[in-house]
LUMNUVO-423740 format. One record per residue: residue in one letter; x negated, y, z negated of N, C-alpha, C in turn. Coordinates in Angstrom, 1 decimal. Layout:
SITE  type  n_east  n_north  n_up  ca_east  ca_north  ca_up  c_east  c_north  c_up
SITE  A  X  Y  Z  X  Y  Z  X  Y  Z
...
***
This chain:
SITE  type  n_east  n_north  n_up  ca_east  ca_north  ca_up  c_east  c_north  c_up
SITE  M  -30.1  9.9  -13.4  -29.8  9.4  -12.1  -31.0  8.4  -11.7
SITE  S  -30.7  7.2  -11.4  -31.7  6.2  -11.0  -32.0  6.2  -9.5
SITE  D  -33.0  5.6  -9.2  -33.6  5.5  -7.9  -32.7  4.4  -7.1
SITE  P  -32.1  4.7  -6.0  -31.4  3.8  -5.3  -32.2  2.7  -4.6
SITE  V  -33.5  3.0  -4.3  -34.3  1.9  -3.8  -34.6  0.8  -4.8
SITE  S  -34.9  1.3  -6.0  -35.2  0.4  -7.0  -34.0  -0.4  -7.5
SITE  E  -32.8  0.2  -7.4  -31.4  -0.4  -7.7  -31.3  -1.7  -6.7
SITE  F  -31.6  -1.4  -5.4  -31.5  -2.2  -4.3  -32.4  -3.4  -4.5
SITE  L  -33.7  -3.1  -4.8  -34.7  -4.2  -5.1  -34.3  -5.0  -6.2
SITE  A  -33.7  -4.4  -7.3  -33.4  -5.2  -8.5  -32.2  -6.2  -8.0
SITE  R  -31.2  -5.7  -7.2  -30.2  -6.5  -6.8  -30.6  -7.7  -6.0
SITE  E  -31.6  -7.4  -5.0  -32.0  -8.4  -4.2  -32.9  -9.5  -5.0
SITE  H  -33.6  -9.0  -6.0  -34.4  -9.8  -6.9  -33.5  -10.8  -7.6
SITE  D  -32.4  -10.3  -8.2  -31.4  -11.2  -8.8  -30.8  -12.1  -7.9
SITE  A  -30.5  -11.6  -6.8  -29.8  -12.6  -5.8  -30.7  -13.7  -5.4
SITE  L  -31.9  -13.4  -5.2  -33.0  -14.5  -4.8  -33.2  -15.4  -6.0
SITE  A  -33.3  -14.8  -7.2  -33.6  -15.7  -8.3  -32.5  -16.5  -8.6
SITE  N  -31.2  -16.1  -8.3  -30.1  -17.0  -8.6  -30.0  -18.2  -7.6
SITE  L  -30.7  -18.1  -6.4  -30.6  -19.2  -5.4  -31.0  -20.4  -6.0
SITE  D  -32.2  -20.4  -6.6  -32.9  -21.6  -7.0  -33.1  -21.6  -8.5
SITE  G  -32.9  -20.6  -9.2  -33.0  -20.5  -10.6  -34.2  -20.1  -11.2
SITE  D  -35.3  -19.9  -10.4  -36.6  -19.4  -11.0  -36.9  -18.1  -10.3
SITE  D  -37.3  -17.1  -11.0  -37.8  -15.8  -10.3  -39.2  -15.5  -10.3
SITE  D  -40.0  -16.5  -10.7  -41.5  -16.3  -10.7  -42.0  -16.1  -9.3
SITE  D  -41.4  -16.9  -8.3  -41.9  -16.9  -6.9  -41.6  -15.7  -6.3
SITE  F  -40.7  -14.9  -6.7  -40.2  -13.6  -6.0  -41.4  -12.6  -6.0
SITE  A  -42.1  -12.5  -7.2  -43.2  -11.5  -7.2  -44.3  -11.9  -6.3
SITE  A  -44.5  -13.1  -6.0  -45.6  -13.4  -5.1  -45.1  -13.5  -3.6
SITE  A  -43.7  -13.6  -3.4  -43.2  -13.7  -2.2  -43.7  -12.6  -1.0
SITE  P  -43.7  -11.3  -1.5  -44.1  -10.3  -0.4  -45.5  -10.6  0.0
SITE  Y  -46.3  -11.1  -0.8  -47.8  -11.4  -0.4  -47.9  -12.5  0.6
SITE  R  -46.9  -13.5  0.3  -46.9  -14.7  1.2  -46.3  -14.4  2.5
SITE  L  -45.6  -13.3  2.6  -45.0  -13.0  3.8  -45.6  -11.9  4.7
SITE  L  -46.8  -11.4  4.2  -47.5  -10.6  5.0  -48.1  -11.3  6.2
SITE  P  -48.1  -10.6  7.3  -48.7  -11.3  8.4  -50.3  -11.6  8.2
SITE  L  -50.7  -12.6  8.9  -52.0  -13.2  8.6  -53.0  -12.1  9.2
SITE  L  -52.7  -11.3  10.2  -53.6  -10.4  10.9  -54.2  -9.4  9.8
SITE  F  -53.3  -9.0  8.9  -53.7  -8.0  7.9  -54.7  -8.7  6.8
SITE  L  -54.5  -9.9  6.6  -55.4  -10.4  5.6  -56.7  -10.9  6.1
SITE  A  -56.8  -11.0  7.4  -58.0  -11.3  8.2  -58.9  -10.1  8.5
SITE  L  -58.4  -8.9  8.3  -59.1  -7.7  8.7  -60.3  -7.5  7.7
SITE  D  -61.4  -7.2  8.3  -62.6  -6.8  7.5  -62.7  -5.3  7.2
SITE  I  -62.7  -5.0  5.9  -62.6  -3.5  5.6  -63.8  -2.8  6.1
SITE  N  -65.0  -3.4  6.1  -66.3  -2.8  6.4  -66.5  -2.6  7.8
SITE  E  -65.8  -3.3  8.6  -65.8  -3.2  10.1  -65.4  -1.9  10.6
SITE  P  -66.1  -1.1  11.5  -65.6  0.1  12.0  -64.4  -0.1  12.8
SITE  A  -63.5  0.9  12.9  -62.2  0.9  13.5  -62.6  1.1  15.0
SITE  P  -62.1  0.4  16.0  -62.4  0.6  17.3  -61.7  1.7  17.9
SITE  S  -62.2  2.5  18.8  -61.5  3.5  19.5  -60.4  3.1  20.4
SITE  P  -59.3  3.6  20.2  -58.2  3.0  21.1  -58.2  3.5  22.5
SITE  F  -59.0  4.6  22.8  -59.0  5.1  24.2  -60.5  5.0  24.7
SITE  Q  -60.7  4.6  25.9  -62.0  4.5  26.5  -61.8  5.3  27.8
SITE  N  -62.7  6.3  28.1  -62.5  7.2  29.3  -61.1  7.7  29.5
SITE  G  -60.4  8.0  28.4  -59.0  8.5  28.5  -58.0  7.7  29.2
SITE  R  -58.3  6.4  29.4  -57.3  5.6  30.1  -56.4  4.8  29.2
SITE  G  -56.6  4.8  28.0  -55.7  3.9  27.1  -56.6  2.8  26.4
SITE  P  -55.9  2.0  25.7  -56.6  0.9  24.9  -57.3  -0.1  25.8
SITE  S  -58.4  -0.5  25.5  -59.2  -1.5  26.2  -58.7  -2.9  25.8
SITE  P  -58.9  -3.9  26.6  -58.4  -5.3  26.1  -59.2  -5.7  24.9
SITE  A  -60.5  -5.3  24.8  -61.4  -5.8  23.6  -60.6  -5.2  22.3
SITE  S  -60.2  -3.8  22.3  -59.7  -3.3  21.2  -58.3  -3.8  20.9
SITE  I  -57.6  -4.4  21.8  -56.3  -4.9  21.5  -56.5  -6.1  20.7
SITE  N  -57.4  -7.1  21.2  -57.6  -8.4  20.6  -58.3  -8.2  19.3
SITE  S  -59.1  -7.1  19.1  -59.8  -7.0  17.8  -58.9  -6.6  16.6
SITE  G  -57.6  -6.3  16.9  -56.6  -6.0  15.8  -56.2  -7.3  15.2
SITE  R  -56.5  -8.5  15.7  -56.0  -9.8  15.2  -57.1  -10.3  14.2
SITE  G  -58.1  -9.6  13.9  -59.1  -10.1  12.9  -60.2  -11.0  13.8
SITE  G  -60.3  -10.8  14.9  -61.3  -11.4  15.8  -60.8  -12.8  16.2
SITE  S  -59.7  -13.2  15.9  -59.3  -14.6  16.4  -58.7  -14.4  17.7
SITE  N  -59.1  -15.3  18.7  -58.4  -15.2  20.0  -57.3  -16.3  20.1
SITE  G  -57.1  -17.0  19.1  -56.0  -18.0  19.1  -54.6  -17.4  18.9
SITE  P  -53.5  -18.1  19.2  -52.2  -17.6  19.0  -51.9  -17.3  17.5
SITE  Y  -51.0  -16.4  17.3  -50.7  -16.0  16.0  -49.7  -16.9  15.4
SITE  V  -49.9  -17.5  14.3  -49.1  -18.4  13.6  -48.5  -17.9  12.4
SITE  E  -47.1  -17.9  12.5  -46.5  -17.3  11.3  -46.1  -18.5  10.3
SITE  K  -46.2  -18.1  9.0  -46.0  -19.1  8.0  -44.5  -19.4  8.0
SITE  E  -44.2  -20.6  7.5  -42.8  -21.0  7.5  -42.1  -20.3  6.3
SITE  E  -40.8  -20.0  6.6  -40.1  -19.2  5.6  -39.7  -20.0  4.4
SITE  P  -39.9  -19.4  3.2  -39.6  -20.2  1.9  -38.1  -20.7  1.9
SITE  E  -37.9  -21.7  1.2  -36.6  -22.4  1.1  -35.5  -21.4  0.6
SITE  K  -35.9  -20.8  -0.5  -34.9  -19.8  -1.1  -34.5  -18.7  -0.1
SITE  I  -35.3  -18.2  0.7  -34.9  -17.1  1.6  -34.1  -17.8  2.8
SITE  R  -34.5  -19.0  3.2  -33.7  -19.7  4.2  -32.2  -20.0  3.7
SITE  K  -32.1  -20.4  2.4  -30.8  -20.6  1.9  -30.0  -19.2  1.8
SITE  W  -30.7  -18.2  1.4  -30.1  -16.8  1.3  -29.5  -16.5  2.5
SITE  R  -30.3  -16.6  3.6  -30.0  -16.2  5.0  -28.8  -17.0  5.4
SITE  E  -28.7  -18.3  5.2  -27.5  -19.1  5.5  -26.3  -18.7  4.8
SITE  N  -26.4  -18.4  3.4  -25.3  -17.8  2.6  -24.9  -16.6  3.1
SITE  Q  -25.7  -15.6  3.6  -25.4  -14.4  4.2  -24.6  -14.5  5.4
SITE  K  -25.1  -15.5  6.3  -24.4  -15.6  7.6  -22.9  -16.2  7.3
SITE  E  -22.7  -17.2  6.3  -21.5  -17.7  6.1  -20.5  -16.6  5.5
SITE  M  -21.1  -15.8  4.6  -20.3  -14.6  4.0  -19.9  -13.7  5.1
SITE  I  -20.7  -13.4  6.0  -20.5  -12.4  7.1  -19.4  -12.9  8.0
SITE  A  -19.5  -14.4  8.4  -18.4  -15.1  9.1  -17.2  -15.0  8.5
SITE  E  -17.1  -15.3  7.1  -15.8  -15.2  6.5  -15.2  -13.7  6.5
SITE  K  -16.0  -12.8  6.4  -15.6  -11.4  6.4  -15.1  -11.1  7.8
SITE  D  -15.8  -11.6  8.8  -15.3  -11.4  10.2  -13.9  -12.0  10.4
SITE  K  -13.7  -13.1  9.9  -12.5  -13.8  10.1  -11.3  -13.0  9.4
SITE  A  -11.7  -12.5  8.2  -10.5  -11.9  7.3  -10.3  -10.5  8.2
SITE  E  -11.3  -9.9  8.7  -11.1  -8.7  9.5  -10.2  -9.0  10.7
SITE  E  -10.5  -10.0  11.4  -9.7  -10.3  12.7  -8.3  -10.5  12.3
SITE  K  -8.1  -11.2  11.0  -6.7  -11.6  10.7  -6.0  -10.3  10.3
SITE  K  -6.6  -9.3  9.7  -6.1  -8.1  9.3  -5.7  -7.3  10.5
SITE  K  -6.7  -7.2  11.5  -6.3  -6.6  12.7  -5.1  -7.1  13.5
SITE  E  -5.0  -8.4  13.5  -3.9  -9.1  14.1  -2.6  -8.8  13.4
SITE  E  -2.6  -8.8  12.0  -1.5  -8.3  11.3  -1.1  -6.8  11.6
SITE  L  -2.0  -6.0  11.7  -1.7  -4.5  12.1  -1.2  -4.5  13.4
SITE  R  -1.6  -5.2  14.3  -1.1  -5.2  15.8  0.4  -5.7  15.7
SITE  E  0.6  -6.7  14.9  2.0  -7.2  15.0  3.0  -6.2  14.3
SITE  H  2.5  -5.5  13.3  3.3  -4.4  12.7  3.4  -3.3  13.6
SITE  A  2.5  -2.9  14.3  2.6  -1.8  15.1  3.6  -2.2  16.3
SITE  K  3.5  -3.4  16.8  4.5  -3.8  17.9  5.9  -3.7  17.3
SITE  K  6.2  -4.1  16.1  7.5  -4.1  15.6  8.0  -2.6  15.3
SITE  E  7.1  -1.8  14.9  7.4  -0.4  14.7  7.8  0.3  16.1
SITE  L  6.9  -0.1  17.1  7.1  0.5  18.3  8.5  0.1  19.0
SITE  Q  8.8  -1.2  18.8  10.2  -1.8  19.3  11.3  -1.1  18.6
SITE  E  11.2  -0.8  17.2  12.2  -0.2  16.5  12.3  1.3  17.0
SITE  L  11.2  2.0  17.3  11.2  3.3  17.7  12.0  3.3  19.1
SITE  H  11.6  2.4  20.0  12.3  2.5  21.3  13.9  2.3  21.1
SITE  A  14.1  1.3  20.2  15.6  1.1  20.0  16.4  2.2  19.5
SITE  Q  15.7  3.0  18.6  16.4  4.2  18.0  16.4  5.3  19.0
SITE  R  15.4  5.4  19.9  15.5  6.4  20.9  16.6  6.0  21.9
SITE  K  16.7  4.8  22.3  17.7  4.4  23.3  19.1  4.7  22.7
SITE  A  19.3  4.4  21.4  20.6  4.6  20.8  20.9  6.1  20.9
SITE  K  19.9  6.9  20.5  20.1  8.4  20.6  20.4  8.9  21.8
SITE  L  19.7  8.4  22.9  20.1  8.9  24.2  21.4  8.3  24.7
SITE  E  21.8  7.2  24.4  23.2  6.8  24.7  24.2  7.6  24.0
SITE  Q  24.0  8.0  22.8  25.0  8.9  22.1  25.1  10.3  22.8
SITE  R  23.9  10.8  23.1  23.8  12.1  23.8  24.7  12.1  25.1
SITE  K  24.4  10.9  25.9  25.0  10.8  27.2  26.6  10.8  26.9
SITE  K  26.9  10.0  25.9  28.3  9.9  25.7  28.9  11.3  25.3
SITE  E  28.3  12.0  24.4  28.7  13.4  24.1  28.8  14.3  25.3
SITE  N  27.8  14.2  26.2  27.8  15.1  27.3  28.9  14.7  28.2
SITE  R  29.2  13.4  28.4  30.3  13.0  29.4  31.7  13.5  28.8
SITE  E  31.8  13.6  27.5  33.1  14.0  26.9  33.2  15.5  27.2
SITE  R  32.1  16.2  26.9  32.1  17.7  27.2  32.4  18.1  28.6
SITE  E  31.8  17.2  29.5  32.0  17.4  31.0  33.5  17.2  31.3
SITE  E  34.0  16.1  30.7  35.5  16.0  30.9  36.3  17.1  30.5
SITE  Q  35.9  17.7  29.3  36.7  18.7  28.8  36.6  20.0  29.8
SITE  L  35.4  20.2  30.3  35.3  21.2  31.3  36.1  21.0  32.6
SITE  D  36.0  19.8  33.0  36.8  19.3  34.3  38.4  19.6  34.0
SITE  K  38.8  19.5  32.9  40.2  19.8  32.6  40.6  21.2  32.9
SITE  Y  39.7  22.1  32.6  40.2  23.5  32.8  39.8  24.0  34.2
SITE  D  39.1  23.2  35.1  38.7  23.6  36.4  37.9  24.8  36.4
SITE  T  38.2  25.7  37.1  37.4  27.1  37.1  38.3  28.1  36.5
SITE  P  37.8  29.2  35.8  38.7  30.2  35.1  39.7  30.8  36.0
SITE  T  39.5  31.0  37.2  40.4  31.7  38.0  41.3  30.9  38.8
SITE  A  40.9  29.6  38.9  41.7  28.7  39.8  43.1  28.4  39.4
SITE  N  43.2  28.4  38.0  44.6  28.0  37.4  45.2  29.2  37.0
SITE  G  44.7  30.3  37.3  45.4  31.7  37.1  45.3  32.2  35.8
SITE  E  44.4  31.7  34.9  44.2  32.3  33.6  43.2  33.5  33.7
SITE  S  43.3  34.4  32.9  42.3  35.5  33.0  40.9  35.2  32.5
SITE  I  40.0  36.1  32.8  38.6  35.9  32.4  38.5  36.1  30.9
SITE  D  39.4  36.9  30.2  39.3  36.9  28.8  39.6  35.6  28.1
SITE  K  40.5  34.9  28.6  40.9  33.6  28.1  39.7  32.5  28.4
SITE  S  39.1  32.7  29.6  38.0  31.8  29.8  36.8  31.9  28.9
SITE  W  36.6  33.2  28.6  35.4  33.4  27.6  35.9  33.0  26.2
SITE  E  37.2  33.0  25.9  37.6  32.6  24.7  37.5  31.0  24.6
SITE  R  37.8  30.3  25.7  37.7  28.9  25.8  36.1  28.5  25.7
SITE  I  35.3  29.3  26.4  33.8  29.1  26.3  33.4  29.3  24.8
SITE  A  33.8  30.2  24.2  33.4  30.6  22.8  33.9  29.3  21.8
SITE  K  35.1  28.8  22.1  35.6  27.7  21.3  34.7  26.4  21.5
SITE  M  34.4  26.3  22.8  33.4  25.1  23.1  32.1  25.1  22.4
SITE  I  31.6  26.5  22.3  30.4  26.6  21.7  30.5  26.3  20.1
SITE  E  31.5  26.8  19.6  31.7  26.6  18.1  31.9  25.1  17.8
SITE  A  32.6  24.4  18.7  32.8  23.1  18.5  31.6  22.3  18.7
SITE  G  30.8  22.7  19.7  29.6  22.0  20.0  28.6  22.3  18.9
SITE  S  28.6  23.3  18.2  27.5  23.5  17.2  27.8  22.6  16.0
SITE  K  29.0  22.2  15.7  29.3  21.4  14.6  28.8  19.9  14.7
SITE  T  28.8  19.6  16.1  28.4  18.2  16.4  26.9  18.0  16.7
SITE  R  26.2  19.2  16.9  24.8  19.0  17.1  24.0  18.6  15.8
SITE  S  22.9  17.8  16.2  22.1  17.4  14.9  21.0  18.5  14.8
SITE  A  20.3  18.4  13.8  19.3  19.4  13.4  18.0  19.4  14.3
SITE  S  17.9  18.3  15.1  16.7  18.1  15.8  16.8  18.8  17.2
SITE  T  18.0  19.3  17.5  18.2  20.0  18.9  17.5  21.4  18.8
SITE  K  17.4  21.9  20.0  16.8  23.3  20.2  17.8  24.3  19.5
SITE  D  17.2  25.5  19.1  18.0  26.6  18.5  18.6  27.4  19.6
SITE  T  19.8  27.3  19.7  20.5  28.1  20.7  21.5  29.2  20.1
SITE  S  21.2  29.6  18.8  21.9  30.6  18.2  22.0  31.9  18.9
SITE  R  20.9  32.2  19.5  20.8  33.6  20.2  21.8  33.6  21.4
SITE  M  21.7  32.5  22.2  22.6  32.4  23.3  24.1  32.4  22.8
SITE  K  24.4  31.6  21.8  25.8  31.6  21.3  26.3  33.0  20.8
SITE  G  25.4  33.7  20.0  25.6  35.1  19.6  25.9  36.0  20.9
SITE  L  25.1  36.0  22.0  25.4  36.7  23.2  26.8  36.4  23.8
SITE  I  27.1  35.1  23.9  28.4  34.8  24.5  29.6  35.3  23.7
SITE  L  29.4  35.0  22.4  30.5  35.5  21.5  30.6  37.0  21.5
SITE  S  29.5  37.7  21.6  29.5  39.1  21.6  30.3  39.5  23.0
SITE  Y  30.0  38.8  24.0  30.4  39.2  25.4  32.0  38.9  25.3
SITE  R  32.5  38.0  24.6  33.9  37.7  24.4  34.6  38.7  23.6
SITE  G  33.9  39.3  22.7  34.4  40.4  21.8  34.5  41.7  22.7
SITE  K  33.5  41.9  23.5  33.5  43.1  24.3  34.6  43.1  25.4
SITE  N  34.8  42.0  26.0  36.0  41.8  26.9  37.3  42.1  26.3
SITE  E  37.5  41.5  25.0  38.8  41.8  24.4  38.9  43.3  24.0
SITE  V  37.8  43.9  23.7  38.0  45.4  23.4  38.2  46.2  24.6
SITE  N  37.4  45.9  25.7  37.6  46.6  27.0  38.8  46.3  27.8
SITE  G  39.3  45.2  27.5  40.6  44.7  28.2  40.2  44.3  29.6
SITE  D  39.2  43.7  29.8  38.9  43.2  31.3  39.6  41.9  31.5
***
């Protein structure tokens, strides 16, 4: 198992070497990029105490960290290879961002289409159920009430049982399970026939 840090450094080394063709400058590049303040420090100089009287760093100790120079910190200009690499990285990231936005837009359009199809299917199912319910209601209205037209309660239970049996054939598998209620009604029909009510 190799070290991921060394693999990363090797990849970056190869990438930077491929920018201009020579990789000798890469070994010296980290030393050129070090801030000047570290190179100007004197090792023999004693480290200043960061706290005086317990109040925090003094202004003298803050400035002494720059190697004694009171002038502004001047950063070296970035090497050409690194500047080219940064530009290439920016272009590559911009291309990836464009591709990602395009993919997101495609997904949004696909989701809109699927949502419209879902609404259309739902609307069609609702219309079909409404139609079936209207037909059943018309059948019920034909019979009026069980006692209004003079038929006995036994026959009304028989009629209800027939409607239940007919309705169970037309129902889809996605409806609620009403088998227990059907069983109770059918058993009540059978009891009335036996009792002679």
